[in-house]
RODO-2510 file (C-alpha; in nm, 4 decimals, decimal comma):
residues 247
     n   res          X          Y          Z
     1     m     8,6938    10,0659    11,5055
     2     h     9,0224     9,9317    11,3689
     3     l     9,0086     9,7155    11,0564
     4     r     9,2737     9,4398    11,0639
     5     y     9,2019     9,2671    10,7339
     6     i     8,9884     9,3158    10,4258
     7     t     8,9469     8,9531    10,3227
     8     c     8,8696     8,8500     9,9646
     9     s     8,7653     8,4847     9,9517
    10     d     8,7686     8,2070     9,6950
    11     p     8,9884     8,3037     9,3988
    12     r     9,0598     8,0029     9,1808
    13     a     9,2758     7,8801     8,8971
    14     h     9,1129     8,1110     8,6406
    15     n     9,2714     8,4026     8,8279
    16     s     9,6304     8,4814     8,7310
    17     f     9,9022     8,5316     8,9892
    18     d     9,9521     8,8861     8,8579
    19     e     9,5860     8,9545     8,9380
    20     m     9,6369     8,8255     9,2914
    21     f     9,9405     9,0439     9,3540
    22     n     9,7642     9,3473     9,2041
    23     l     9,4795     9,2847     9,4502
    24     w     9,7166     9,2513     9,7449
    25     n     9,8854     9,5760     9,6453
    26     v     9,5628     9,7799     9,6662
    27     d     9,5995     9,7987    10,0437
    28     e     9,8241     9,6419    10,3077
    29     r     9,5150     9,5025    10,4864
    30     v     9,4056     9,2895    10,1903
    31     e     9,3925     8,9206    10,2732
    32     v     9,3409     8,6553    10,0056
    33     a     9,1657     8,3415    10,1332
    34     v     9,1293     8,0142     9,9446
    35     q     8,8816     7,7335    10,0084
    36     m     9,0238     7,3861    10,0704
    37     h     8,8303     7,0606    10,1010
    38     p     8,8535     6,6993     9,9786
    39     g     8,7568     6,6224     9,6224
    40     k     8,7607     6,9391     9,4133
    41     v     9,0694     7,0764     9,5883
    42     s     9,2595     6,7509     9,6416
    43     p     9,6167     6,6873     9,5173
    44     g     9,6115     6,6316     9,1425
    45     t     9,3328     6,8837     9,0819
    46     e     9,3907     7,2122     8,9035
    47     r     9,2756     7,4135     9,2067
    48     y     9,5117     7,2393     9,4485
    49     q     9,8082     7,2894     9,2159
    50     w     9,7141     7,6556     9,1658
    51     i     9,7170     7,7106     9,5435
    52     m    10,0561     7,5387     9,5789
    53     d    10,1977     7,7436     9,2903
    54     l    10,0609     8,0638     9,4437
    55     l    10,2366     7,9779     9,7698
    56     d    10,5583     7,9182     9,5754
    57     n    10,5187     8,2654     9,4247
    58     l    10,4666     8,4118     9,7710
    59     y    10,7751     8,2329     9,9020
    60     c    10,9885     8,3875     9,6265
    61     n    10,8430     8,7359     9,6698
    62     p    11,0385     8,9929     9,8736
    63     s    10,7158     9,1506    10,0017
    64     r    10,4927     8,9973    10,2695
    65     y    10,1251     8,9419    10,1973
    66     n     9,8232     8,8250    10,3982
    67     f     9,7129     8,4742    10,3028
    68     a     9,4539     8,2458    10,4634
    69     v     9,2966     7,9071    10,3995
    70     h     8,9356     7,8205    10,4797
    71     v     8,9150     7,4477    10,5526
    72     n     8,5875     7,2651    10,4915
    73     q     8,4172     6,9252    10,5061
    74     g     8,6265     6,6185    10,5937
    75     w     8,9543     6,8063    10,6255
    76     c     8,7966     7,0414    10,8781
    77     h     8,6598     6,7396    11,0667
    78     s     9,0092     6,5884    11,0809
    79     i     9,1691     6,9025    11,2231
    80     c     8,8896     6,9367    11,4790
    81     n     8,9685     6,5780    11,5833
    82     g     9,3324     6,6517    11,6447
    83     y     9,5298     6,5758    11,3311
    84     i     9,6362     6,7445    11,0082
    85     p     9,5330     6,5639    10,6877
    86     e     9,8289     6,4640    10,4709
    87     e     9,7005     6,6838    10,1882
    88     l     9,7150     6,9948    10,4100
    89     k    10,0585     6,9365    10,5609
    90     p    10,2256     7,1757    10,3115
    91     i     9,9977     7,4515    10,4465
    92     f    10,1199     7,3821    10,7990
    93     n    10,4878     7,3438    10,7055
    94     k    10,6769     7,5239    10,9831
    95     n    10,9694     7,5957    10,7505
    96     w    10,7549     7,7683    10,4856
    97     l    10,8022     8,1258    10,6006
    98     f    10,8315     8,4821    10,4931
    99     l    11,1501     8,6130    10,6444
   100     p    11,1943     8,6779    10,9293
   101     g    10,9697     8,4027    11,0603
   102     r    10,6196     8,4980    10,9430
   103     p    10,4321     8,1978    10,7975
   104     l    10,3150     8,2122    10,4368
   105     v     9,9713     8,1006    10,5557
   106     q     9,8990     8,3162    10,8568
   107     r     9,5377     8,2227    10,9255
   108     v     9,3346     7,9012    10,9087
   109     q     8,9551     7,9183    10,9212
   110     l     8,7739     7,6009    11,0224
   111     n     8,4222     7,5905    10,8779
   112     m     8,2787     7,3192    11,1001
   113     p     7,9926     7,1101    10,9639
   114     k     7,7119     7,0725    11,2182
   115     a     7,8009     6,7077    11,2845
   116     t     8,1598     6,8093    11,3613
   117     a     8,0473     7,0898    11,5906
   118     d     7,8018     6,8614    11,7724
   119     s     8,0659     6,5962    11,8421
   120     l     8,3631     6,8251    11,9055
   121     d     8,6127     6,7243    12,1721
   122     p     8,7588     7,0700    12,2450
   123     y     9,0822     6,9271    12,3830
   124     k     9,1636     6,7609    12,0504
   125     l     9,1192     7,0832    11,8562
   126     k     9,3123     7,2765    12,1193
   127     s     9,6038     7,0356    12,0710
   128     v     9,6265     7,1376    11,7038
   129     i     9,5936     7,5078    11,7843
   130     d     9,8672     7,4801    12,0460
   131     a    10,0970     7,2966    11,8028
   132     f    10,0956     7,5932    11,5620
   133     p    10,1343     7,9088    11,7722
   134     n    10,2361     8,1169    11,4693
   135     k     9,8974     8,0619    11,3028
   136     e     9,5675     8,2261    11,3854
   137     f     9,2806     7,9773    11,3897
   138     i     8,9348     8,1127    11,3072
   139     l     8,6020     7,9556    11,3954
   140     q     8,2652     8,0600    11,2588
   141     y     8,0163     8,1642    11,5247
   142     n     7,6523     8,0863    11,4513
   143     d     7,3661     7,8754    11,5860
   144     k     7,5235     7,5438    11,4815
   145     t     7,8695     7,6150    11,6248
   146     k     7,8211     7,8322    11,9328
   147     v     7,8120     7,5426    12,1834
   148     a     8,1340     7,3981    12,0401
   149     v     8,2954     7,7425    12,0414
   150     d     8,1917     7,8028    12,4018
   151     n     8,3389     7,4676    12,5098
   152     l     8,6660     7,5555    12,3383
   153     h     8,6652     7,8963    12,5050
   154     k     8,6128     7,7396    12,8479
   155     i     8,9332     7,5349    12,8247
   156     g     9,1418     7,8400    12,7351
   157     a     9,2061     7,7753    12,3655
   158     h     9,3400     8,0650    12,1630
   159     f     9,1279     8,1341    11,8550
   160     s     8,9465     8,4073    11,6655
   161     l     8,5778     8,4273    11,5780
   162     l     8,4046     8,5034    11,2505
   163     y     8,0500     8,6181    11,3139
   164     d     7,8514     8,4828    11,0193
   165     a     7,4912     8,4071    11,1047
   166     s     7,4312     8,2542    10,7601
   167     g     7,7061     7,9938    10,8074
   168     g     7,8862     8,0781    10,4834
   169     n     7,5718     8,1229    10,2715
   170     g     7,6368     8,4891    10,1952
   171     i     7,3236     8,6322    10,3595
   172     s     7,3443     8,9618    10,5453
   173     p     7,1810     8,9639    10,8888
   174     d     6,9237     9,2203    10,9974
   175     s     7,1724     9,3241    11,2649
   176     w     7,5323     9,2273    11,3328
   177     q     7,6380     9,0188    11,6319
   178     k     7,7762     9,2007    11,9340
   179     p     8,1070     9,0536    12,0562
   180     v     8,0431     8,7402    12,2622
   181     y     8,3852     8,7280    12,4298
   182     n     8,6467     8,9907    12,5095
   183     e     8,9393     8,7494    12,4741
   184     h     8,9064     8,6589    12,1051
   185     d     8,9722     8,8641    11,7939
   186     m     8,6718     8,8832    11,5648
   187     g     8,5582     8,9321    11,2089
   188     y     8,2302     8,9714    11,0229
   189     a     8,0954     8,8005    10,7105
   190     g     7,7631     8,7496    10,5373
   191     g     7,6554     8,9113    10,2123
   192     l     7,9315     9,1741    10,2066
   193     g     8,0428     9,3196     9,8745
   194     p     8,1471     9,6391     9,6987
   195     d     7,7926     9,7735     9,6771
   196     n     7,7077     9,7490    10,0470
   197     i     8,0339     9,7436    10,2402
   198     t     8,0142    10,1098    10,3442
   199     d     7,6685    10,0765    10,5008
   200     n     7,7605     9,7476    10,6659
   201     l     8,0815     9,8884    10,8128
   202     e     7,8707    10,1572    10,9772
   203     m     7,6438     9,8903    11,1273
   204     i     7,9370     9,6737    11,2362
   205     k     8,0992     9,9751    11,3986
   206     s     7,7835    10,0308    11,6041
   207     v     7,8266     9,6894    11,7718
   208     a     8,2061     9,6461    11,7611
   209     r     8,2706    10,0039    11,8747
   210     f     8,6453    10,0406    11,9342
   211     d     8,7429     9,6798    11,8772
   212     s     8,9765     9,5524    11,6076
   213     v     8,7869     9,3496    11,3461
   214     w     8,8171     9,2123    10,9955
   215     i     8,5608     9,1755    10,7178
   216     d     8,5290     8,8841    10,4754
   217     a     8,3485     8,8829    10,1392
   218     e     8,3013     8,5987     9,8941
   219     g     7,9752     8,5564     9,6999
   220     k     7,9353     8,9230     9,6054
   221     l     8,2907     8,9299     9,4674
   222     k     8,1890     8,6898     9,1911
   223     t     8,0650     8,7460     8,8374
   224     d     7,9032     8,4457     8,6652
   225     n     8,0007     8,2432     8,9736
   226     k     8,3719     8,3211     8,9286
   227     f     8,5927     8,5339     9,1524
   228     d     8,6102     8,8757     8,9871
   229     v     8,9282     9,0648     9,0741
   230     a     8,7805     9,3963     8,9608
   231     r     8,4875     9,3546     9,2018
   232     a     8,7267     9,2515     9,4777
   233     q     8,9394     9,5595     9,4178
   234     q     8,6310     9,7819     9,4343
   235     y     8,5244     9,6173     9,7600
   236     v     8,8681     9,6898     9,9049
   237     l     8,8722    10,0477     9,7774
   238     n     8,5255    10,1184     9,9189
   239     a     8,6275     9,9772    10,2562
   240     k     8,9496    10,1789    10,2432
   241     t     8,7563    10,4985    10,1664
   242     w     8,5280    10,4332    10,4646
   243     i     8,8307    10,3816    10,6907
   244     e     8,9916    10,7057    10,5787
   245     k     8,6724    10,9013    10,6541
   246     q     8,6844    10,7792    11,0158
   247     r     9,0112    10,9599    11,0827
***
């Protein structure tokens, strides 16, 4: 099993940019993912400005790092209905690139609310995906989204799947989902953290076999409900150690 990314989700303004770059430098597969949604992450808030400043730091950095946004609530609903909210247009700026030509934000995860999934017109979402061919769009796959995902798959949309049975609630499943489609890249999330990543990678390997996957942790990277860079680094190091033992 090939591991594409080791994703560390939901750092916020209390984390310094030096901490973020130190985390990225632990391993080339490290991906930092930030949560974006109306209200607490809107323009004018500390979190929104921190994300924009972090992107500015990336733009000025000679190295290339893996960066993703996880879009929630009303902003996710807008994208699924075919248009980019004004507040997110900087994220989709086609001129905001690492050289030569790699976008600063490489991946966009759409965490569809159930109402959005139930009413999804797949052609509208496909129009957004097609408009940004240099970005990888990720959809969660679980009971509330699988019909919407299947409809998008049937019309030939290009997207990746995050298997997360808990729907972002940080609960590990009794067993991990076998790949549903052969055509879409896939990742796994749900209760992953530094203390259990080795055992869970073994279980994921048993279903993913020789496929290329990524892993995504959030809740178990926090201390006192705040993203803890030390815990994130340990999660990455434990995953890296597991990878090296497979060789």
